C-alpha positions in Angstrom: -26.3 -13.7 -22.1 -28.5 -11.0 -24.3 -30.6 -12.3 -27.5 -28.2 -10.2 -30.2 -25.1 -11.7 -28.6 -26.9 -15.1 -29.5 -27.7 -14.2 -32.8 -24.3 -12.9 -33.6 -22.7 -16.1 -32.1 -25.1 -18.5 -34.2 -24.5 -16.8 -37.2 -20.6 -16.7 -36.8 -20.9 -20.2 -36.0 -22.8 -21.1 -39.2 -20.5 -18.8 -41.9 -17.4 -20.5 -40.1 -19.2 -24.0 -40.3 -19.7 -23.6 -44.1 -15.9 -21.7 -44.6 -14.3 -25.5 -43.5 -16.8 -27.5 -45.5 -17.4 -25.7 -48.4 -14.8 -25.6 -51.8 -12.9 -22.4 -51.9 -13.9 -19.4 -53.9 -11.1 -20.8 -55.6 -14.0 -22.6 -57.6 -15.1 -19.6 -59.4 -11.6 -18.7 -60.6 -11.4 -22.0 -63.2 -10.9 -24.6 -60.4 -13.2 -27.2 -59.1 -11.0 -27.9 -55.9 -8.1 -25.4 -54.4 -5.5 -27.9 -53.9 -3.9 -24.8 -52.3 -6.4 -25.6 -49.5 -4.6 -29.1 -49.2 -3.9 -30.3 -45.2 -0.1 -30.5 -45.8 1.1 -32.3 -43.4 -2.4 -34.0 -41.8 -2.7 -37.6 -41.7 -4.4 -39.9 -44.4 -7.8 -39.6 -42.3 -7.6 -35.3 -42.3 -6.6 -35.5 -46.3 -9.3 -37.8 -47.1 -11.8 -36.1 -45.6 -10.6 -32.7 -47.0 -11.7 -34.2 -50.3 -14.9 -36.2 -49.2 -16.0 -32.6 -48.2 -15.6 -31.5 -51.6 -17.6 -34.5 -52.7 -14.4 -36.5 -54.0 -14.0 -40.2 -52.6 -12.8 -43.1 -53.3 -9.4 -43.1 -54.8 -7.1 -46.0 -55.3 -4.5 -46.9 -53.6 -0.7 -47.1 -55.5 2.4 -47.3 -52.9 2.6 -44.4 -51.0 0.0 -42.8 -53.1 -4.0 -42.1 -53.7 -5.1 -41.9 -56.8 -8.5 -40.1 -57.9 -10.1 -39.7 -61.1 -11.9 -36.4 -60.9 -11.2 -32.6 -62.5 -9.5 -30.5 -61.1 -9.5 -27.6 -64.3 -12.5 -26.6 -65.5 -12.4 -26.3 -69.4 -9.6 -29.2 -69.5 -11.6 -32.1 -70.7 -8.7 -34.6 -70.7 -7.9 -37.1 -68.3 -7.4 -35.5 -65.2 -5.6 -37.5 -62.0 -5.8 -35.8 -58.3 -3.1 -37.6 -56.7 -2.4 -37.6 -52.9 1.5 -38.0 -52.0 1.2 -39.5 -48.3 4.8 -41.1 -47.2 4.6 -41.8 -43.9 0.8 -41.6 -43.6 1.3 -37.8 -43.7 -0.1 -36.0 -47.1 3.5 -34.3 -48.4 2.4 -32.9 -51.8 -0.8 -32.9 -54.0 -0.4 -33.4 -57.8 -2.2 -32.7 -61.0 -1.9 -34.9 -63.5 -3.7 -33.7 -66.9 -2.8 -36.1 -69.9 -3.8 -34.8 -73.5 -5.6 -37.2 -75.7 -3.9 -36.1 -78.5 -0.5 -34.9 -77.4 -1.0 -32.2 -80.3 -3.2 -30.5 -78.0 -0.2 -30.2 -75.1 0.2 -26.4 -75.8 -3.4 -25.7 -75.8 -3.5 -27.6 -72.2 -0.5 -26.5 -70.7 -2.4 -22.7 -72.1 -5.5 -23.7 -69.7 -4.2 -25.0 -66.9 -1.0 -21.9 -66.6 -3.7 -19.3 -67.7 -6.2 -20.5 -64.5 -3.7 -20.2 -62.3 -2.8 -17.2 -63.5 -6.1 -15.6 -62.8 -6.1 -17.2 -59.2 -2.3 -16.6 -57.7 -0.8 -14.1 -60.3 2.3 -13.8 -61.9 4.4 -17.1 -61.0 7.6 -16.2 -58.6 10.1 -18.1 -60.8 9.4 -19.1 -65.0 11.8 -21.2 -66.4 10.7 -22.0 -70.6 13.3 -23.1 -73.3 12.2 -24.1 -76.8 8.8 -24.1 -78.4 6.4 -26.6 -78.6 6.5 -28.8 -81.4 5.4 -32.7 -82.7 8.7 -33.7 -81.4 8.0 -32.5 -77.4 8.9 -35.9 -75.9 12.5 -35.8 -77.5 13.2 -32.2 -76.8 12.3 -32.9 -73.3 14.7 -35.5 -73.1 17.4 -33.4 -74.7 17.2 -30.3 -72.9 15.8 -28.5 -76.1 12.2 -27.6 -74.0 11.4 -26.3 -70.9 8.2 -25.6 -69.1 8.1 -24.6 -65.3 6.1 -22.0 -63.3 6.8 -21.9 -59.6 4.2 -19.8 -57.2 5.9 -19.3 -54.0 2.4 -18.7 -51.8 2.2 -18.6 -47.7 1.1 -22.2 -47.5 3.2 -23.6 -49.7 4.9 -24.0 -52.8 2.7 -24.7 -56.5 4.7 -25.5 -59.4 3.3 -25.9 -63.2 5.2 -27.5 -65.9 5.8 -30.7 -68.3 8.4 -32.6 -66.6 10.2 -35.3 -68.2 9.5 -38.8 -68.0 11.6 -42.1 -68.6 8.8 -44.1 -70.7 8.3 -40.3 -72.8 5.0 -39.5 -72.0 4.2 -36.3 -72.4 1.6 -34.3 -69.4 0.8 -31.4 -67.6 1.6 -31.6 -64.3 0.6 -29.3 -61.2 2.5 -30.1 -58.1 1.5 -28.0 -54.0 4.1 -29.0 -51.1 5.3 -26.8 -48.3 8.7 -27.4 -50.4 9.3 -28.9 -53.6 12.7 -30.1 -55.2 15.5 -27.8 -57.2 15.2 -28.9 -60.8 17.8 -28.7 -63.4 16.4 -31.2 -65.9 13.2 -31.0 -65.6 13.1 -34.4 -64.2 10.2 -33.9 -61.6 7.4 -36.1 -62.6 5.9 -38.6 -60.5 7.0 -41.7 -62.7 5.6 -44.1 -61.0 1.7 -42.6 -62.0 0.7 -43.3 -65.6 
């Protein structure tokens, strides 16, 4: 093997290793971690390694979920939870939950996350909007007077941003990424178990 070919192979191996282990280019577009790069369908060890190489470790087990208190969206300074759904010990869904410190701030938080996803993935494939943001948003969600959901169809899976209805009346922004997402007719797709 000549010297030029050895240098080429060594350089290729280095670049490939960096690509596998470094955070994706999405970090420069507003997300500290690109959830659409998650290894859906892989076992728990692979899923936690995917986070570990991005310096996200630990997490708390809660039933079939593993919850990480970590920022995912930049310029969003409220509580963010990154959740791995692992039924049967395989990664089915990655969820990001943004809980505003003040419920009056939900519109701005939703817009901040939407703008970052719009910049990363372009216009949504499907948008479902009804009503307007108000102080009665929890009631409006329950009575179906309010709805905000945007879905992207990506090669890796489906991505959904929205404000789902919850039985505990918490109002928060959720982003879900999975190979398939449930059809939604009443905004009732929140992860109820996680508060």
